C-alpha positions in Angstrom: 32.2 -33.3 22.0 28.6 -33.2 23.0 26.6 -33.0 20.1 22.9 -33.5 18.8 23.1 -35.9 15.8 20.4 -35.7 13.1 20.0 -38.4 10.5 19.0 -38.3 6.7 17.5 -41.0 4.9 20.0 -41.2 2.2 23.5 -39.7 1.2 22.2 -39.2 -2.0 19.5 -37.1 -0.4 22.4 -35.2 1.6 24.2 -34.4 -1.4 21.2 -32.8 -2.8 20.6 -31.0 0.2 23.7 -29.3 1.3 24.9 -28.9 -2.6 28.0 -29.1 -4.5 31.0 -28.4 -2.3 28.9 -28.3 1.1 28.1 -24.7 0.5 25.1 -25.1 2.7 27.0 -26.6 5.5 29.6 -23.9 5.1 26.9 -20.9 5.2 25.5 -22.7 8.3 28.7 -23.0 10.1 29.8 -19.3 9.3 26.4 -17.6 10.1 26.2 -19.3 13.3 29.5 -20.0 14.3 29.4 -23.8 14.4 31.2 -26.8 13.3 29.4 -29.5 11.8 30.5 -32.9 10.7 28.8 -35.2 8.5 29.6 -38.8 8.7 27.6 -40.9 6.1 23.9 -40.0 6.6 24.7 -38.5 9.9 25.1 -34.6 10.8 26.8 -34.0 14.0 26.0 -30.5 15.5 27.8 -29.1 18.3 25.4 -29.0 21.9 27.0 -25.8 23.4 23.5 -24.3 23.0 21.1 -26.8 23.2 18.0 -24.9 22.2 20.1 -23.7 18.8 21.2 -27.4 18.0 17.9 -28.8 18.6 16.4 -26.0 16.2 19.3 -26.3 13.7 18.7 -30.1 13.6 14.9 -29.8 12.9 15.7 -27.3 10.1 17.9 -29.8 8.6 14.9 -32.4 8.6 12.8 -29.9 7.2 15.1 -29.0 4.4 15.7 -32.5 3.7 11.9 -33.2 3.3 11.7 -30.1 0.8 14.6 -32.0 -1.2 12.5 -35.0 -0.9 9.6 -33.4 -2.4 11.8 -32.3 -5.1 12.0 -28.8 -4.1 15.5 -27.7 -3.4 16.0 -24.9 -0.8 17.7 -22.2 -2.5 20.6 -20.3 -0.8 18.2 -17.4 0.2 15.6 -19.6 1.9 18.6 -21.0 3.7 20.1 -17.4 4.8 16.2 -16.3 5.9 16.1 -19.9 8.0 19.3 -19.2 9.7 18.4 -15.6 10.5 15.6 -17.1 12.2 17.8 -19.8 14.2 20.1 -16.5 15.1 17.2 -14.8 16.6 16.5 -17.8 18.8 13.5 -18.8 17.1 12.4 -22.0 15.1 12.4 -21.8 11.3 9.2 -23.7 9.7 10.5 -23.8 6.3 7.8 -26.6 5.8 4.7 -24.7 6.5 5.9 -22.1 4.1 6.4 -24.8 1.6 2.8 -25.4 1.5 1.2 -22.2 1.8 0.8 -21.7 -1.9 -1.6 -18.7 -2.4 -1.8 -18.7 -6.3 0.3 -19.2 -9.5 1.8 -16.4 -11.4 1.8 -15.8 -15.4 4.5 -18.1 -15.7 3.3 -21.1 -13.7 5.1 -20.4 -10.5 3.6 -20.9 -7.1 3.2 -17.6 -5.2 4.1 -18.1 -1.2 5.2 -16.5 1.7 9.0 -16.7 2.0 9.2 -16.0 5.7 7.3 -16.5 8.8 6.3 -13.0 9.4 4.7 -13.1 5.8 3.0 -16.6 6.5 1.4 -14.9 9.8 0.4 -11.9 7.5 -1.4 -14.0 4.6 -3.2 -15.7 7.3 -4.4 -12.8 9.1 -5.6 -11.6 5.7 -7.5 -14.8 5.7 -9.3 -14.6 9.3 -9.7 -10.8 9.4 -11.7 -8.0 7.4 -9.3 -5.3 7.9 -5.5 -6.0 7.8 -3.1 -3.4 8.7 0.7 -4.7 7.2 3.5 -2.1 8.4 7.0 -2.9 7.7 10.2 -1.7 5.9 10.5 -1.6 1.9 10.8 -5.2 0.3 9.0 -7.1 3.2 6.1 -8.0 0.4 3.1 -6.1 1.9 1.6 -5.0 -1.5 2.9 -8.1 -3.5 1.0 -10.6 -1.0 -1.9 -8.6 -0.8 -2.5 -8.3 -4.4 -1.8 -12.1 -4.8 -4.4 -13.2 -2.1 -6.8 -10.4 -3.6 -6.1 -12.3 -7.1 -6.7 -15.7 -5.3 -10.0 -14.4 -3.8 -11.1 -13.2 -7.3 -10.3 -16.4 -8.7 -12.5 -18.1 -6.2 -15.4 -15.7 -6.7 -15.0 -14.8 -2.9 -15.4 -11.3 -4.3 -16.5 -9.5 -7.3 -13.6 -6.8 -7.9 -10.3 -5.6 -6.7 -10.0 -2.0 -5.7 -6.6 -0.3 -5.5 -6.2 2.8 -3.7 -3.4 5.2 -3.0 -2.6 8.6 -1.6 -1.4 10.5 -4.7 -1.0 14.1 -3.3 2.4 13.7 -1.6 5.1 15.9 -0.7 3.2 19.0 -1.6 2.2 17.9 -5.0 -1.6 18.1 -5.9 -3.5 15.4 -8.4 -5.0 18.5 -10.3 -1.6 19.9 -11.5 -1.0 16.8 -13.4 -1.8 16.7 -16.9 -4.2 14.2 -18.6 -7.3 12.6 -17.5 -7.6 10.7 -14.1 -6.3 7.7 -15.3 -3.1 9.2 -16.3 -2.9 11.6 -13.4 -2.6 8.4 -11.1 -0.5 6.2 -13.2 2.8 7.3 -11.3 1.5 6.7 -7.9 -0.1 3.4 -8.9 3.0 1.7 -10.9 4.2 -0.2 -7.9 0.8 -1.8 -7.6 0.7 -2.5 -11.6 3.9 -4.3 -11.3 2.6 -6.4 -9.0 -0.5 -7.5 -11.1 2.0 -7.7 -14.2 3.8 -10.5 -12.2 0.6 -12.3 -11.1 -1.5 -11.7 -14.5 -1.0 -11.9 -18.1 -0.9 -8.2 -19.1 -3.7 -8.5 -21.6 -6.0 -10.0 -18.7 -5.2 -7.3 -16.5 -6.2 -5.0 -19.1 -9.6 -6.8 -19.6 -10.3 -6.5 -16.0 -9.3 -2.7 -15.6 -11.7 -1.8 -18.9 -14.6 -4.2 -17.3 -14.1 -2.6 -13.5 -13.3 -5.7 -12.2 -9.8 -4.1 -11.3 -10.5 -0.6 -10.5 -7.8 1.9 -9.7 -9.1 4.7 -7.5 -7.0 7.7 -5.8 -7.7 8.1 -2.2 -9.2 11.5 -2.5 -11.8 10.3 -4.9 -13.1 7.6 -2.3 -15.1 9.9 -0.2 -19.0 9.0 -0.3 -18.7 5.5 -1.4 -19.5 2.3 -0.2 -17.5 -0.8 -1.5 -19.6 -4.1 -1.7 -17.9 -7.7 -2.4 -14.7 -6.0 -2.7 -11.0 -6.8 -2.0 -9.8 -3.2 -1.5 -6.0 -2.6 -1.0 -4.4 1.0 0.1 -0.9 1.1 -0.5 1.3 3.6 1.2 -1.1 4.1 4.1 1.3 5.9 5.9 0.7 9.1 3.9 -3.2 9.2 4.9 -3.8 11.9 7.4 -6.1 10.7 10.5 -9.2 12.3 8.8 -8.6 10.2 5.4 -7.9 7.2 7.0 -11.1 7.2 8.9 -12.7 8.1 5.7 -11.3 5.2 4.1 -12.1 2.5 6.5 -15.8 3.6 6.6 -16.3 2.7 3.1 -16.0 -0.9 3.6 -19.6 -2.7 2.5 -20.7 -6.0 2.7 -18.6 -8.8 1.9 -15.7 -6.9 1.7 -12.1 -7.0 3.1 -9.6 -4.3 3.0 -5.6 -4.5 3.4 -3.7 -1.1 4.4 0.0 -1.5 3.7 2.7 1.1 4.8 5.9 1.9 6.2 5.9 4.5 8.9 9.6 5.2 8.3 8.6 6.7 4.9 6.1 9.5 5.7 5.8 12.3 2.8 3.3 14.4 4.5 3.7 17.9 5.5 5.2 18.6 9.1 2.0 19.6 10.6 0.1 16.6 9.3 -0.2 13.3 11.7 0.0 10.0 9.8 -3.3 8.1 10.3 -1.3 4.7 10.0 1.0 5.7 13.0 -2.0 6.1 15.4 -4.4 3.8 14.0 -3.1 0.9 16.2 -4.2 3.2 19.5 -8.0 3.5 18.0 -8.5 0.0 16.8 -6.2 -2.6 18.3 -8.1 -5.1 20.1 -11.2 -4.6 17.7 -12.8 -8.2 16.6 -12.2 -8.5 12.5 -8.9 -6.4 12.7 -5.5 -7.5 12.6 -2.1 -5.5 12.7 1.2 -7.2 11.2 4.3 -5.9 12.0 6.9 -7.1 9.1 10.6 -6.7 9.8 14.3 -6.5 8.1 14.1 -10.5 8.8 10.9 -10.5 6.0 12.9 -8.4 3.1 12.5 -10.7 0.3 14.3 -8.5 -2.4 18.1 -8.5 -3.1 20.1 -9.6 0.0 21.5 -6.0 0.2 18.3 -4.6 0.8 17.7 -6.5 4.1 21.3 -5.2 5.0 20.4 -1.7 4.1 17.1 -1.7 6.0 19.0 -3.1 9.2 21.5 -0.2 8.9 19.0 2.5 8.6 17.5 0.8 11.7 20.5 0.7 13.5 21.1 4.3 12.7 17.8 5.4 13.8 18.1 3.3 17.2 21.4 5.5 17.7 19.8 8.5 17.0 17.1 8.1 19.4 18.9 7.1 22.0 21.4 10.2 21.5 18.3 12.2 21.3 17.1 10.9 24.8 20.8 11.2 26.1 20.8 14.9 25.2 17.2 15.3 26.9 18.4 14.0 30.1 21.4 16.1 30.2 19.0 19.0 29.7 16.8 17.8 33.1 20.3 17.3 35.0 21.6 21.1 34.4 
């Protein structure tokens, strides 16, 4: 059997990497349909697909280096890396390991978990306006909040502004009880959840009281200019074309804006066009503006979420194919 052979520094590191019962080797074999042989410190990988074998050997070397640094790769991290391998790409888990954004309120390192997430975080660093589009669970909002907190701590900005469309599915802000803050609470809760994980709750409360963190419904942004701010517009798929233009023109000196959304979950009335769906046609190619497309490969919630997202994508593709087939039949007849 032709094989690619990769050597690891020691049998101890090999056992740390592959875990008790060689579960990681088993996961690799099941996911990629390969039979891997381990002899001493050598791992023999079938060479039927030279690109796949080479990428897998490279991945094993990266995982071994992670273990050598005292960071044991989790089953989820290995699964994501194997998904990348299966799609014909080369995983780069070491660059993800080194891409620490900040620490959460438990002292844990926050970093991107997938190549798509790393491209997203890098794009935020390089550009002034960033659009992140992708399904639920891809970390669009969480990573934006993490980068915003890191920028605030580094004094790169003086405040964080959280914005969300709060009039959804026929509801109007004025119909809800309470003051402005209480009206907005149900809509801003996902942003709060991210902050509670990344900041101690008492500090988050102080920042809100002092205006260092501001929560603003999109409807109240008109006429403002936001200087030296990190602005996050969440659920941007629920902005109209006019609201999107209004929001983007609020950007002041020294500010950065990240707009996140999922164009498959639009709550606007049927006669309203989503500003996020058409913004690429308007702004793509403008210097300082980046578009990041996250996919089911970037889902970092429970493993079942990735399967759900993929199932919906498959369903939508089938429906679109059937729709085009019906249109073709009509043209023929």
